[in-house]
Backbone as numpy.savetxt, mean C-alpha at the origin, in Angstrom:
# Nx Ny Nz CAx CAy CAz Cx Cy Cz
-18.21 -14.32 11.37 -19.31 -13.54 11.12 -18.80 -12.11 10.88
-19.33 -11.50 9.86 -18.79 -10.16 9.54 -19.39 -9.09 10.45
-18.62 -8.14 10.73 -19.15 -6.91 11.54 -19.91 -6.02 10.65
-20.90 -5.32 11.22 -21.63 -4.23 10.52 -21.07 -3.01 10.87
-20.71 -2.10 9.92 -20.12 -0.82 10.16 -21.14 0.26 9.53
-21.35 1.22 10.38 -22.18 2.26 9.95 -21.32 3.60 9.92
-21.58 4.37 8.86 -20.87 5.61 8.78 -21.71 6.72 8.13
-21.48 7.94 8.49 -22.18 9.07 7.84 -21.29 9.81 6.86
-21.55 9.52 5.54 -20.71 10.19 4.50 -20.97 11.65 4.45
-19.87 12.34 4.23 -19.99 13.78 3.99 -20.34 13.95 2.46
-20.41 15.18 2.05 -20.70 15.38 0.53 -19.73 14.77 -0.31
-18.42 14.85 -0.05 -17.40 14.36 -0.93 -17.59 12.78 -0.97
-17.66 12.14 0.22 -17.84 10.73 0.35 -19.12 10.26 -0.44
-20.19 11.02 -0.32 -21.39 10.62 -0.96 -21.25 10.69 -2.46
-20.62 11.67 -3.02 -20.29 11.78 -4.46 -19.42 10.49 -4.90
-18.40 10.24 -4.08 -17.53 9.06 -4.39 -18.40 7.84 -4.39
-19.26 7.62 -3.35 -20.07 6.42 -3.32 -21.03 6.46 -4.50
-21.59 7.57 -4.82 -22.48 7.51 -6.03 -21.70 7.12 -7.30
-20.46 7.58 -7.45 -19.61 7.19 -8.56 -19.39 5.69 -8.64
-19.00 5.23 -7.42 -18.64 3.72 -7.29 -19.85 2.80 -7.48
-21.04 3.35 -7.24 -22.19 2.43 -7.42 -23.13 2.77 -8.60
-22.61 3.70 -9.48 -23.38 4.13 -10.62 -23.51 2.97 -11.71
-22.68 1.95 -11.61 -22.92 0.80 -12.54 -23.70 -0.36 -11.92
-24.36 -0.07 -10.77 -25.16 -1.11 -10.14 -24.43 -1.94 -9.03
-23.15 -1.60 -8.83 -22.43 -2.19 -7.70 -23.13 -1.91 -6.44
-23.33 -2.91 -5.59 -24.04 -2.65 -4.24 -23.12 -1.77 -3.41
-23.66 -0.95 -2.57 -22.95 -0.04 -1.64 -21.97 -0.92 -0.85
-22.40 -1.94 -0.27 -21.49 -2.70 0.52 -20.30 -3.21 -0.15
-20.48 -3.64 -1.34 -19.31 -4.16 -2.20 -18.40 -2.87 -2.55
-18.99 -1.82 -2.90 -18.15 -0.73 -3.18 -17.24 -0.22 -2.01
-17.89 -0.26 -0.88 -17.10 0.10 0.36 -16.12 -0.85 0.67
-16.46 -2.18 0.54 -15.43 -3.21 0.80 -14.24 -3.04 -0.18
-14.60 -2.87 -1.46 -13.49 -2.71 -2.45 -12.63 -1.41 -2.20
-13.18 -0.41 -1.80 -12.55 0.81 -1.54 -11.58 0.62 -0.35
-12.12 0.01 0.67 -11.22 -0.27 1.79 -10.03 -1.13 1.54
-10.24 -2.13 0.76 -9.17 -3.01 0.40 -8.17 -2.31 -0.36
-8.63 -1.43 -1.39 -7.73 -0.64 -2.23 -6.92 0.37 -1.40
-7.67 1.08 -0.46 -7.04 1.93 0.37 -5.97 1.42 1.22
-6.22 0.20 1.78 -5.21 -0.47 2.61 -3.99 -0.93 1.83
-4.24 -1.32 0.54 -3.12 -1.78 -0.29 -2.24 -0.38 -0.58
-2.98 0.70 -0.95 -2.20 1.95 -1.24 -1.46 2.36 -0.01
-2.00 2.35 1.15 -1.39 2.68 2.50 -0.09 1.77 2.66
-0.25 0.48 2.47 0.85 -0.39 2.69 2.06 -0.11 1.72
1.74 0.17 0.45 2.67 0.48 -0.51 3.43 1.78 -0.22
2.66 2.81 0.31 3.25 4.06 0.70 4.16 3.92 1.89
3.77 3.07 2.89 4.60 2.80 4.07 5.93 2.10 3.63
5.84 1.09 2.80 7.01 0.44 2.30 7.88 1.35 1.56
7.34 2.22 0.67 8.11 3.14 -0.10 8.84 4.14 0.81
8.14 4.58 1.88 8.80 5.46 2.80 10.00 4.76 3.50
9.81 3.49 3.95 10.85 2.73 4.59 11.99 2.55 3.62
11.78 2.17 2.37 12.75 1.99 1.37 13.60 3.21 1.08
12.86 4.36 1.08 13.57 5.66 0.82 14.45 5.99 2.03
13.96 5.71 3.25 14.81 5.91 4.37 16.03 5.00 4.42
15.88 3.76 4.02 17.09 2.89 3.92 17.95 3.26 2.88
17.46 3.74 1.70 18.32 4.15 0.65 19.10 5.43 1.06
18.64 6.18 1.94 19.28 7.40 2.37 20.20 7.21 3.58
20.15 6.01 4.03 21.03 5.63 5.30 22.43 5.15 4.77
23.48 5.91 4.99 24.83 5.67 4.63 25.34 4.33 5.18
25.00 4.08 6.40 25.39 2.73 7.02 24.85 1.56 6.32
23.54 1.69 6.04 22.83 0.58 5.27 23.31 0.44 3.91
23.63 1.49 3.25 24.19 1.41 1.91 25.53 0.77 1.91
26.38 1.09 2.89 27.73 0.62 3.02 27.61 -0.95 3.24
26.60 -1.37 4.11 26.48 -2.74 4.37 26.01 -3.46 3.19
25.10 -2.92 2.36 24.65 -3.56 1.12 25.76 -3.61 0.10
26.65 -2.63 0.00 27.68 -2.70 -0.96 28.71 -3.79 -0.52
28.92 -4.05 0.85 29.80 -5.07 1.28 29.20 -6.46 1.01
27.88 -6.55 1.17 27.30 -7.88 0.86 27.44 -8.12 -0.59
27.34 -7.14 -1.46 27.52 -7.41 -2.85 28.90 -7.80 -3.26
29.90 -7.15 -2.57 31.34 -7.54 -2.82 31.49 -8.93 -2.32
30.98 -9.30 -1.16 31.19 -10.74 -0.66 30.56 -11.73 -1.65
29.36 -11.37 -2.13 28.63 -12.27 -3.06 29.32 -12.37 -4.35
30.14 -11.35 -4.81 30.74 -11.40 -6.11 31.84 -12.58 -6.15
32.42 -12.81 -4.95 33.45 -13.92 -4.94 32.80 -15.33 -5.10
31.48 -15.39 -4.90 30.75 -16.64 -4.92 30.15 -16.89 -6.28
30.14 -15.89 -7.16 29.49 -15.92 -8.41 30.16 -16.90 -9.30
29.38 -17.81 -9.87 29.82 -18.79 -10.85 30.20 -18.17 -12.19
31.34 -18.49 -12.75 31.77 -17.98 -13.99 31.35 -18.80 -15.13
């Protein structure tokens, strides 16, 4: 069973909601879609930050280079 969520939009949120529902999309659908999109954007940002940290880590880069060297000997010609 879905939970009901109530919120008080400020002026900016009200304008955004008006835009998202201007084509007849129900408010509840617009809010659900916006939440799912925001969560996906947040996850991508978090993963990008993690990848950038790993790319800047000299130990991790050295280990990745070693794995590639080890894999090269297994490569089929």
